[in-house]
Each structure stands twice: as structure tokens, then as C-alpha cells.
All heavy atoms as an XYZ file, in Angstrom:
702
protein
N      38.571     -2.049     -5.729
C      38.456     -1.432     -7.017
C      37.419     -2.235     -7.869
O      37.465     -3.515     -7.872
C      39.821     -1.394     -7.720
C      39.864     -0.452     -8.829
S      41.623     -0.395     -9.564
C      41.996      1.294     -9.401
N      36.548     -1.573     -8.632
C      35.578     -2.342     -9.255
C      36.167     -2.943    -10.649
O      37.242     -2.651    -11.026
C      34.399     -1.446     -9.787
O      34.891     -0.527    -10.807
N      35.478     -3.864    -11.230
C      35.973     -4.580    -12.415
C      36.095     -3.487    -13.598
O      37.130     -3.578    -14.270
C      34.962     -5.658    -12.892
C      34.882     -6.834    -12.089
O      35.945     -7.051    -11.338
O      33.891     -7.564    -12.104
N      35.270     -2.569    -13.642
C      35.414     -1.481    -14.773
C      36.569     -0.647    -14.484
O      37.410     -0.445    -15.456
C      34.140     -0.601    -14.661
O      33.000     -1.454    -15.058
C      34.260      0.413    -15.841
N      36.855     -0.334    -13.189
C      38.129      0.480    -12.861
C      39.321     -0.374    -13.309
O      40.282      0.141    -13.674
C      37.982      0.862    -11.410
N      39.272     -1.665    -12.903
C      40.449     -2.578    -13.200
C      40.636     -2.613    -14.706
O      41.835     -2.498    -15.171
C      40.235     -3.861    -12.641
C      40.446     -3.954    -11.091
O      41.079     -3.122    -10.497
N      39.777     -4.756    -10.447
N      39.574     -2.751    -15.446
C      39.772     -2.865    -16.801
C      40.307     -1.548    -17.436
O      41.168     -1.598    -18.299
C      38.368     -3.170    -17.448
C      37.855     -4.529    -17.280
C      36.445     -4.700    -17.695
C      38.804     -5.568    -17.998
N      39.767     -0.410    -16.990
C      40.272      0.902    -17.479
C      41.766      1.072    -17.201
O      42.564      1.463    -18.064
C      39.541      2.034    -16.860
C      38.176      2.288    -17.431
O      37.959      1.987    -18.646
N      37.177      2.876    -16.614
N      42.125      0.705    -15.977
C      43.574      0.711    -15.692
C      44.429     -0.075    -16.514
O      45.484      0.317    -16.968
C      43.714      0.383    -14.187
N      43.909     -1.340    -16.786
C      44.756     -2.197    -17.692
C      44.784     -1.731    -19.043
O      45.808     -1.828    -19.739
C      44.062     -3.690    -17.677
C      44.754     -4.674    -18.458
C      46.179     -5.027    -18.056
O      46.561     -4.707    -17.005
O      46.938     -5.535    -18.867
N      43.621     -1.124    -19.545
C      43.676     -0.608    -20.902
C      44.726      0.544    -21.063
O      45.560      0.559    -21.940
C      42.195     -0.064    -21.279
C      42.176      0.669    -22.528
C      42.440     -0.228    -23.735
C      40.747      1.315    -22.703
N      44.724      1.403    -20.032
C      45.670      2.498    -20.119
C      47.084      1.995    -19.856
O      48.022      2.566    -20.576
C      45.383      3.552    -19.129
C      44.162      4.413    -19.521
C      43.018      4.291    -18.830
C      44.193      5.298    -20.533
C      41.854      5.056    -19.181
C      43.077      6.028    -21.012
C      41.894      5.979    -20.238
N      47.255      0.959    -19.149
C      48.562      0.371    -18.993
C      49.187     -0.194    -20.275
O      50.279      0.030    -20.659
C      48.587     -0.614    -17.884
C      49.956     -1.129    -17.467
C      49.971     -2.088    -16.271
N      48.689     -2.822    -15.937
C      47.791     -2.463    -14.959
N      47.926     -1.298    -14.255
N      46.694     -3.142    -14.803
N      48.183     -0.899    -20.985
C      48.596     -1.462    -22.225
C      48.876     -0.373    -23.398
O      49.698     -0.494    -24.221
C      47.569     -2.518    -22.759
C      47.432     -3.776    -21.854
C      48.707     -4.394    -21.828
O      49.434     -4.723    -22.757
N      49.019     -5.058    -20.563
N      48.009      0.700    -23.322
C      48.267      1.739    -24.200
C      49.520      2.569    -24.025
O      50.103      2.911    -24.980
C      47.089      2.701    -24.176
C      45.747      2.244    -24.843
C      44.715      3.315    -24.469
C      45.954      2.080    -26.336
N      49.989      2.457    -22.811
C      51.278      3.094    -22.495
C      52.518      2.464    -23.069
O      53.441      3.063    -23.443
C      51.460      3.275    -20.931
O      51.753      2.047    -20.387
N      52.271      1.174    -23.316
C      53.420      0.388    -23.967
C      53.499      0.849    -25.408
O      54.623      0.734    -26.030
C      53.150     -1.089    -23.791
C      53.147     -1.659    -22.401
C      52.249     -2.587    -22.077
C      53.999     -1.187    -21.546
C      52.198     -3.086    -20.798
C      53.993     -1.629    -20.275
C      53.096     -2.627    -19.852
O      53.003     -3.157    -18.615
N      52.516      1.310    -26.104
C      52.538      1.623    -27.479
C      52.309      3.046    -27.806
O      52.373      3.445    -28.971
C      51.366      0.765    -28.344
C      50.010      1.132    -27.816
C      51.596     -0.704    -28.192
C      48.923      0.579    -28.769
N      52.190      3.798    -26.642
C      51.988      5.255    -26.870
C      52.868      6.009    -27.700
O      52.766      7.010    -28.334
C      51.890      5.902    -25.517
N      54.236      5.550    -27.817
C      55.239      6.349    -28.538
C      55.293      5.846    -30.037
O      56.068      6.219    -30.770
C      56.685      6.060    -27.890
C      57.092      4.626    -27.856
O      56.144      3.723    -28.058
O      58.278      4.380    -27.709
N      54.360      4.936    -30.457
C      54.362      4.387    -31.825
C      53.055      4.815    -32.470
O      52.057      4.145    -32.152
C      54.617      2.863    -31.878
C      54.794      2.320    -33.200
O      54.078      2.714    -34.137
O      55.696      1.447    -33.479
N      53.164      5.743    -33.394
C      51.961      6.288    -33.996
C      51.130      5.160    -34.744
O      49.892      5.159    -34.753
C      52.294      7.385    -34.950
C      51.154      8.119    -35.694
C      51.527      9.201    -36.595
O      52.590      9.669    -36.484
O      50.612      9.640    -37.281
N      51.814      4.279    -35.480
C      51.202      3.231    -36.175
C      50.293      2.341    -35.264
O      49.216      2.105    -35.526
C      52.241      2.400    -36.956
O      52.933      3.195    -37.810
C      51.487      1.231    -37.769
N      50.929      1.868    -34.198
C      50.231      0.989    -33.226
C      49.006      1.883    -32.643
O      47.967      1.269    -32.316
C      51.101      0.380    -32.113
C      51.965     -0.713    -32.755
C      53.292     -0.582    -32.924
C      51.201     -1.898    -32.989
C      53.976     -1.719    -33.415
C      51.957     -2.973    -33.461
C      53.350     -2.915    -33.702
O      54.006     -3.951    -34.223
N      49.234      3.037    -32.268
C      48.244      3.913    -31.619
C      47.047      4.016    -32.575
O      45.902      4.026    -32.240
C      48.650      5.282    -31.199
C      49.539      5.125    -30.067
S      48.826      4.588    -28.517
C      47.695      5.988    -28.087
N      47.354      4.250    -33.879
C      46.327      4.364    -34.909
C      45.437      2.944    -35.069
O      44.223      3.036    -35.141
C      46.833      4.693    -36.361
C      47.143      6.167    -36.405
C      47.715      6.495    -37.737
C      48.140      7.898    -37.960
N      48.658      8.137    -39.331
N      46.221      1.892    -35.000
C      45.573      0.603    -35.018
C      44.600      0.399    -33.830
O      43.480     -0.051    -33.931
C      46.521     -0.505    -35.059
C      47.254     -0.566    -36.459
C      48.227     -1.838    -36.404
C      49.022     -1.922    -37.736
N      49.911     -3.026    -37.628
N      45.104      0.762    -32.632
C      44.388      0.677    -31.362
C      42.996      1.545    -31.546
O      41.979      1.161    -31.117
C      45.059      0.993    -30.126
N      43.265      2.810    -31.950
C      42.166      3.698    -32.132
C      41.052      3.186    -33.078
O      39.966      3.263    -32.813
C      42.744      5.119    -32.530
C      41.562      6.168    -32.641
C      40.876      6.445    -31.334
C      42.276      7.470    -33.180
N      41.509      2.715    -34.214
C      40.634      2.154    -35.217
C      39.845      0.950    -34.634
O      38.591      0.838    -34.872
C      41.297      1.752    -36.511
C      41.673      3.019    -37.286
O      41.188      4.079    -37.194
N      42.767      2.747    -38.122
N      40.540      0.115    -33.869
C      39.841     -1.003    -33.349
C      38.841     -0.570    -32.302
O      37.666     -1.079    -32.256
C      40.782     -1.987    -32.636
C      40.185     -3.189    -32.042
C      39.722     -4.218    -32.997
C      40.055     -3.334    -30.712
C      39.160     -5.392    -32.507
C      39.440     -4.510    -30.185
C      38.939     -5.573    -31.131
N      39.131      0.412    -31.411
C      38.271      0.900    -30.350
C      36.948      1.581    -31.089
O      35.880      1.378    -30.564
C      38.958      1.835    -29.404
C      39.935      1.011    -28.505
C      37.957      2.607    -28.573
C      40.770      1.843    -27.734
N      37.252      2.316    -32.165
C      36.098      2.886    -32.910
C      35.136      1.822    -33.490
O      34.023      2.036    -33.350
C      36.713      3.777    -34.056
C      37.207      5.109    -33.558
C      37.742      5.993    -34.779
C      38.307      7.285    -34.433
N      38.733      8.060    -35.569
N      35.768      0.744    -34.016
C      34.916     -0.263    -34.484
C      34.130     -0.950    -33.306
O      32.919     -1.307    -33.509
C      35.690     -1.410    -35.132
C      36.270     -1.021    -36.488
C      37.158     -2.131    -37.097
C      37.791     -1.620    -38.398
N      38.702     -2.660    -38.922
N      34.752     -1.162    -32.139
C      33.961     -1.535    -31.047
C      32.856     -0.676    -30.639
O      31.715     -1.028    -30.261
C      34.862     -1.900    -29.874
C      35.800     -3.068    -29.856
C      36.777     -3.029    -28.641
C      35.021     -4.321    -29.936
N      33.037      0.590    -30.679
C      32.053      1.614    -30.154
C      30.863      1.567    -31.224
O      29.797      1.522    -30.862
C      32.636      2.983    -30.212
N      31.178      1.435    -32.518
C      30.179      1.303    -33.526
C      29.294      0.100    -33.381
O      28.002      0.129    -33.530
C      30.704      1.427    -34.958
C      31.229      2.758    -35.354
S      31.704      3.039    -37.035
C      32.771      1.658    -37.345
N      30.006     -1.075    -33.082
C      29.350     -2.281    -32.838
C      28.385     -2.153    -31.666
O      27.217     -2.698    -31.637
C      30.390     -3.412    -32.565
C      29.794     -4.752    -32.370
C      30.786     -5.815    -32.140
O      32.022     -5.616    -32.308
N      30.284     -7.041    -31.736
N      28.847     -1.565    -30.566
C      27.999     -1.427    -29.323
C      26.701     -0.558    -29.690
O      25.698     -0.818    -29.227
C      28.798     -0.729    -28.213
C      27.871     -0.564    -27.026
C      28.816      0.017    -25.863
C      27.818      0.281    -24.705
N      28.382      1.117    -23.704
N      26.969      0.504    -30.474
C      25.889      1.416    -30.835
C      24.831      0.628    -31.598
O      23.657      0.715    -31.547
C      26.434      2.552    -31.634
C      25.386      3.653    -31.952
C      25.993      4.947    -32.595
O      27.051      5.378    -32.205
O      25.376      5.376    -33.603
N      25.343     -0.143    -32.680
C      24.482     -0.851    -33.474
C      23.661     -1.947    -32.669
O      22.497     -2.115    -32.878
C      25.239     -1.576    -34.645
N      24.361     -2.691    -31.695
C      23.678     -3.569    -30.839
C      22.592     -2.826    -30.039
O      21.444     -3.356    -29.829
C      24.682     -4.251    -29.989
C      25.447     -5.200    -30.772
C      26.572     -5.972    -29.913
O      26.727     -5.713    -28.685
O      27.297     -6.664    -30.526
N      22.936     -1.695    -29.478
C      21.909     -0.994    -28.650
C      20.741     -0.498    -29.525
O      19.571     -0.639    -29.068
C      22.648      0.294    -28.056
N      21.034     -0.054    -30.740
C      19.890      0.150    -31.557
C      19.081     -0.942    -31.933
O      17.836     -0.899    -31.970
C      20.489      0.836    -32.900
C      19.410      1.448    -33.825
C      20.080      2.137    -34.929
O      20.963      3.102    -34.716
O      19.742      1.819    -36.049
N      19.649     -2.063    -32.306
C      18.935     -3.290    -32.577
C      18.049     -3.738    -31.314
O      16.890     -4.137    -31.598
C      19.951     -4.518    -32.928
N      18.710     -3.586    -30.129
C      17.822     -4.000    -28.942
C      16.581     -3.099    -28.816
O      15.580     -3.478    -28.458
C      18.790     -3.858    -27.651
O      19.809     -4.802    -27.809
C      17.964     -4.254    -26.419
N      16.905     -1.810    -29.067
C      15.878     -0.806    -28.954
C      14.761     -1.107    -29.966
O      13.497     -1.081    -29.617
C      16.324      0.569    -29.126
C      15.277      1.606    -28.885
C      15.801      3.148    -29.219
O      16.873      3.420    -28.704
O      15.024      3.863    -29.713
N      15.119     -1.450    -31.110
C      14.145     -1.659    -32.233
C      13.429     -3.070    -31.957
O      12.132     -3.115    -32.138
C      14.695     -1.822    -33.570
C      15.278     -0.494    -34.159
O      14.845      0.562    -33.602
N      16.274     -0.481    -34.984
N      14.102     -3.981    -31.348
C      13.386     -5.239    -31.044
C      12.414     -5.027    -29.945
O      11.493     -5.888    -29.888
C      14.491     -6.175    -30.685
N      12.652     -4.270    -29.019
C      11.667     -3.943    -27.954
C      10.319     -3.490    -28.371
O       9.326     -3.449    -27.746
C      12.340     -3.000    -26.799
O      12.358     -1.641    -27.336
N      10.274     -2.880    -29.683
C       9.125     -2.444    -30.147
C       8.318     -3.484    -30.986
O       7.210     -3.298    -31.339
C       9.309     -1.258    -31.147
C       9.934     -0.063    -30.343
N       9.286      0.679    -29.459
C      11.148      0.513    -30.466
C      10.015      1.608    -28.925
N      11.239      1.615    -29.599
N       8.915     -4.610    -31.251
C       8.301     -5.670    -31.906
C       7.472     -6.492    -31.020
O       7.694     -6.784    -29.903
C       9.359     -6.542    -32.705
C      10.315     -5.777    -33.725
C      11.344     -6.794    -34.202
C       9.417     -5.232    -34.815
N       6.396     -7.129    -31.685
C       5.545     -8.060    -30.927
C       6.272     -9.456    -30.773
O       7.007     -9.802    -31.778
C       4.281     -8.190    -31.567
C       3.316     -7.019    -31.625
C       2.004     -7.402    -32.368
C       2.923     -6.603    -30.284
N       6.088    -10.127    -29.839
C       6.633    -11.485    -29.761
C       5.671    -12.413    -30.665
O       4.598    -11.932    -31.137
C       6.515    -12.094    -28.380
O       5.143    -12.217    -28.009
N       6.219    -13.513    -31.028
C       5.311    -14.394    -31.941
C       3.969    -14.645    -31.345
O       2.946    -14.577    -32.067
C       6.089    -15.680    -32.186
C       5.401    -16.627    -32.983
C       6.219    -17.840    -33.209
C       5.552    -18.909    -34.063
N       6.337    -20.134    -34.273
N       3.929    -14.954    -29.989
C       2.667    -15.266    -29.356
C       1.742    -14.017    -29.330
O       0.561    -14.177    -29.533
C       2.985    -15.626    -27.966
C       3.742    -17.013    -27.733
C       5.171    -16.949    -27.945
O       5.700    -15.757    -27.883
O       5.822    -17.993    -28.284
N       2.342    -12.829    -29.056
C       1.532    -11.546    -29.149
C       0.933    -11.279    -30.501
O      -0.288    -11.118    -30.707
C       2.385    -10.315    -28.743
C       2.720    -10.440    -27.222
C       3.628     -9.343    -26.908
O       4.613     -8.929    -27.823
O       3.543     -8.683    -25.746
N       1.727    -11.496    -31.561
C       1.294    -11.326    -32.901
C       0.154    -12.350    -33.274
O      -0.862    -11.966    -33.921
C       2.425    -11.476    -33.934
N       0.310    -13.572    -32.874
C      -0.614    -14.630    -33.181
C      -1.916    -14.376    -32.429
O      -3.113    -14.503    -32.942
C      -0.138    -16.015    -32.859
C       0.899    -16.531    -33.779
C       1.416    -17.912    -33.365
C       0.516    -16.687    -35.287
N      -1.888    -13.903    -31.131
C      -2.950    -13.570    -30.440
C      -3.745    -12.408    -30.995
O      -4.955    -12.452    -31.112
C      -2.633    -13.308    -28.886
N      -3.119    -11.408    -31.437
C      -3.624    -10.203    -32.137
C      -4.274    -10.617    -33.468
O      -5.527    -10.277    -33.684
C      -2.568     -9.228    -32.451
O      -3.109     -8.038    -33.012
N      -3.723    -11.486    -34.303
C      -4.362    -11.907    -35.471
C      -5.534    -12.747    -35.169
O      -6.578    -12.664    -35.830
C      -3.301    -12.734    -36.112
C      -3.781    -13.282    -37.575
C      -3.969    -12.423    -38.644
C      -4.073    -14.577    -37.714
C      -4.394    -12.849    -39.869
C      -4.496    -15.011    -38.976
C      -4.732    -14.171    -39.958
N      -5.522    -13.634    -34.137
C      -6.631    -14.445    -33.746
C      -7.818    -13.567    -33.390
O      -8.895    -13.841    -33.738
C      -6.208    -15.358    -32.578
C      -7.302    -16.335    -32.232
O      -7.886    -17.045    -33.156
O      -7.797    -16.359    -31.082
N      -7.523    -12.600    -32.581
C      -8.663    -11.594    -32.187
C      -9.184    -10.925    -33.388
O     -10.470    -10.803    -33.385
C      -8.065    -10.646    -31.244
C      -9.087     -9.671    -30.650
C     -10.174    -10.339    -29.936
O      -9.982    -11.331    -29.213
N     -11.313     -9.768    -29.832
N      -8.415    -10.461    -34.280
C      -8.867     -9.866    -35.491
C      -9.819    -10.765    -36.236
O     -10.767    -10.280    -36.828
C      -7.678     -9.285    -36.327
N      -9.374    -12.004    -36.411
C     -10.169    -12.979    -37.157
C     -11.530    -13.262    -36.477
O     -12.540    -13.376    -37.089
C      -9.445    -14.343    -37.243
S      -7.988    -14.248    -38.391
N     -11.511    -13.333    -35.203
C     -12.830    -13.494    -34.399
C     -13.731    -12.362    -34.536
O     -14.944    -12.417    -34.846
C     -12.432    -13.690    -32.949
C     -11.873    -15.067    -32.626
C     -11.491    -15.131    -31.178
C     -10.941    -16.507    -30.789
N     -10.443    -16.637    -29.387
N     -13.161    -11.091    -34.533
C     -13.971     -9.899    -34.782
C     -14.530     -9.910    -36.157
O     -15.661     -9.480    -36.394
C     -13.179     -8.610    -34.367
C     -12.927     -8.508    -32.931
C     -11.982     -7.261    -32.717
O     -11.769     -6.426    -33.525
O     -11.596     -7.192    -31.494
N     -13.752    -10.221    -37.124
C     -14.215    -10.282    -38.563
C     -15.317    -11.234    -38.676
O     -16.348    -10.935    -39.422
C     -12.978    -10.532    -39.417
C     -13.322    -10.608    -40.996
C     -13.931     -9.280    -41.441
C     -12.137    -10.946    -41.821
N     -15.119    -12.385    -38.053
C     -16.163    -13.320    -38.243
C     -17.487    -12.940    -37.551
O     -18.597    -13.083    -38.113
C     -15.766    -14.640    -37.470
C     -16.801    -15.793    -37.595
C     -16.345    -17.011    -36.806
C     -17.395    -18.082    -36.845
N     -17.085    -19.238    -35.898
N     -17.391    -12.251    -36.432
C     -18.506    -11.645    -35.739
C     -19.259    -10.636    -36.542
O     -20.414    -10.526    -36.764
C     -18.197    -11.085    -34.379
C     -17.920    -12.189    -33.320
C     -17.725    -11.575    -31.993
O     -18.220    -10.528    -31.603
O     -16.843    -12.156    -31.224
N     -18.403     -9.858    -37.224
C     -18.907     -8.801    -38.119
C     -19.715     -9.376    -39.346
O     -20.749     -8.917    -39.749
C     -17.789     -7.826    -38.665
C     -18.299     -6.801    -39.619
O     -18.218     -7.159    -40.894
N     -18.730     -5.733    -39.166
N     -19.099    -10.493    -39.943
C     -19.644    -11.089    -41.015
C     -21.132    -11.763    -40.672
O     -21.960    -11.918    -41.420
C     -18.742    -12.068    -41.703
C     -17.515    -11.543    -42.408
C     -16.629    -12.622    -42.748
C     -17.831    -10.658    -43.570
N     -21.188    -12.311    -39.428
C     -22.276    -12.868    -38.964
C     -23.398    -11.917    -38.426
O     -24.524    -12.200    -38.112
C     -21.990    -13.785    -37.778
C     -21.182    -15.068    -38.212
C     -20.690    -15.856    -37.035
O     -20.767    -15.360    -35.861
O     -20.212    -16.948    -37.223
N     -22.973    -10.585    -38.413
C     -23.836     -9.501    -38.004
C     -23.924     -9.181    -36.546
O     -24.778     -8.533    -36.039
N     -23.011     -9.830    -35.733
C     -22.950     -9.793    -34.369
C     -22.119     -8.579    -33.815
O     -22.081     -8.267    -32.721
C     -22.486    -10.927    -33.673
C     -23.390    -12.128    -34.029
O     -24.658    -11.958    -34.085
N     -22.897    -13.388    -34.110
N     -21.332     -7.966    -34.846
C     -20.446     -6.889    -34.303
C     -20.352     -5.985    -35.516
O     -20.297     -6.366    -36.728
C     -19.006     -7.475    -34.200
C     -17.985     -6.459    -33.821
C     -18.296     -5.844    -32.391
C     -16.559     -7.132    -33.709
N     -20.468     -4.692    -35.343
C     -20.371     -3.629    -36.381
C     -19.064     -2.899    -36.130
O     -18.623     -2.533    -35.019
C     -21.476     -2.612    -36.325
O     -21.635     -1.919    -35.090
C     -22.893     -3.398    -36.679
N     -18.372     -2.633    -37.239
C     -17.102     -1.799    -37.207
C     -17.536     -0.365    -37.337
O     -18.479     -0.024    -37.936
C     -16.246     -2.267    -38.340
C     -15.678     -3.630    -38.193
C     -15.622     -4.503    -39.350
C     -15.266     -4.170    -37.039
C     -15.108     -5.776    -39.148
C     -14.747     -5.448    -36.903
C     -14.665     -6.192    -38.017
N     -16.580      0.508    -36.916
C     -16.675      1.842    -37.062
C     -16.227      2.140    -38.541
O     -15.473      1.431    -39.114
C     -15.823      2.639    -36.137
C     -16.130      2.549    -34.746
C     -15.004      3.310    -33.851
C     -15.361      3.103    -32.487
N     -14.387      3.665    -31.550
N     -16.854      3.291    -39.123
C     -16.429      3.659    -40.391
C     -14.938      4.250    -40.265
O     -14.551      4.610    -39.275
C     -17.336      4.700    -41.005
O     -17.296      5.883    -40.358
N     -14.335      4.350    -41.360
C     -13.027      4.935    -41.471
C     -13.107      6.448    -40.940
O     -12.216      6.869    -40.136
C     -12.330      4.975    -42.902
C     -11.044      5.582    -43.079
C      -9.930      4.884    -42.134
C     -10.580      5.602    -44.453
N     -14.107      7.130    -41.380
C     -14.348      8.527    -40.838
C     -14.428      8.697    -39.357
O     -13.844      9.412    -38.758
C     -15.509      9.144    -41.599
C     -15.725     10.592    -41.296
C     -16.824     11.084    -42.143
O     -16.915     10.973    -43.269
O     -17.715     11.841    -41.495
N     -15.233      7.643    -38.813
C     -15.369      7.684    -37.319
C     -14.113      7.384    -36.591
O     -13.791      8.066    -35.613
C     -16.366      6.589    -36.986
C     -17.873      6.910    -37.226
C     -18.786      5.766    -37.088
O     -18.367      4.625    -37.267
O     -19.980      6.085    -36.655
N     -13.358      6.435    -37.183
C     -11.958      6.105    -36.618
C     -11.128      7.268    -36.592
O     -10.367      7.640    -35.620
C     -11.465      4.845    -37.277
N     -11.001      7.953    -37.755
C     -10.113      9.025    -37.993
C     -10.523     10.198    -37.067
O      -9.603     10.936    -36.554
C     -10.100      9.583    -39.463
C      -9.439      8.594    -40.343
C      -9.474      8.993    -41.837
C      -7.981      8.436    -40.031
N     -11.798     10.364    -36.761
C     -12.256     11.539    -35.992
C     -11.945     11.298    -34.574
O     -11.706     12.133    -33.794
C     -13.801     11.609    -35.966
C     -14.186     12.318    -37.324
O     -13.436     13.107    -37.916
N     -15.490     12.057    -37.649
N     -11.699     10.078    -34.125
C     -11.296      9.721    -32.734
C      -9.787     10.106    -32.571
O      -9.366     10.358    -31.318
C     -11.439      8.203    -32.483
C     -12.929      7.855    -32.338
C     -13.128      6.354    -31.863
O     -12.005      5.647    -31.621
O     -14.271      5.853    -31.751
N      -9.005     10.136    -33.655
C      -7.648     10.476    -33.487
C      -7.411     11.962    -33.302
O      -6.831     12.506    -32.729
C      -6.857      9.982    -34.753
C      -6.866      8.541    -34.990
C      -6.206      8.241    -36.194
C      -6.110      7.775    -33.796
């Protein structure tokens, strides 16, 4: 039997001890709901974090932008106009 199956069996076994008491069942249900909300929040936070750049990636991107700006100011690189960039989209 897998660990998950064992945990499910144990959960139902423990719930069976309190199944005849509405107060304890409500407490158990509220706690499980809180756990489910916590899991959902953690999953959402993980998903949002995966879209963020790492510190190294952000610094490398900023460094590249600074180099390109310097080249533009020196006349070695020309930027597209806003209209040209928007037309590409």
C-alpha cells in the first residue's frame, strides 16, 4: 500500500472516532479547509515565482540594457522608434 493510501486510511480511521460528534466534525472540517486554502496559496505563490527573474537574470538584463544605451549614446547603435516597435507587435 502506498504512503498516500496509508495516510488516507488513517485519516478515515481517525474521523470515524469523531463521526458521531457534530462539534468535532465541524472542527475537523474547518481545519481541513484551512489546509486546502494554504495549499492553494502556496501553489499560486510557486506559480507566480516561476514567472519572476532570478537576481542574476535581472542583473544580466540590466547590464545588457546599460551596454546598449552606452552604444546608442556613442552612436554605435540605433534604437527603433516606438512606432516601429509597436508595428512589430
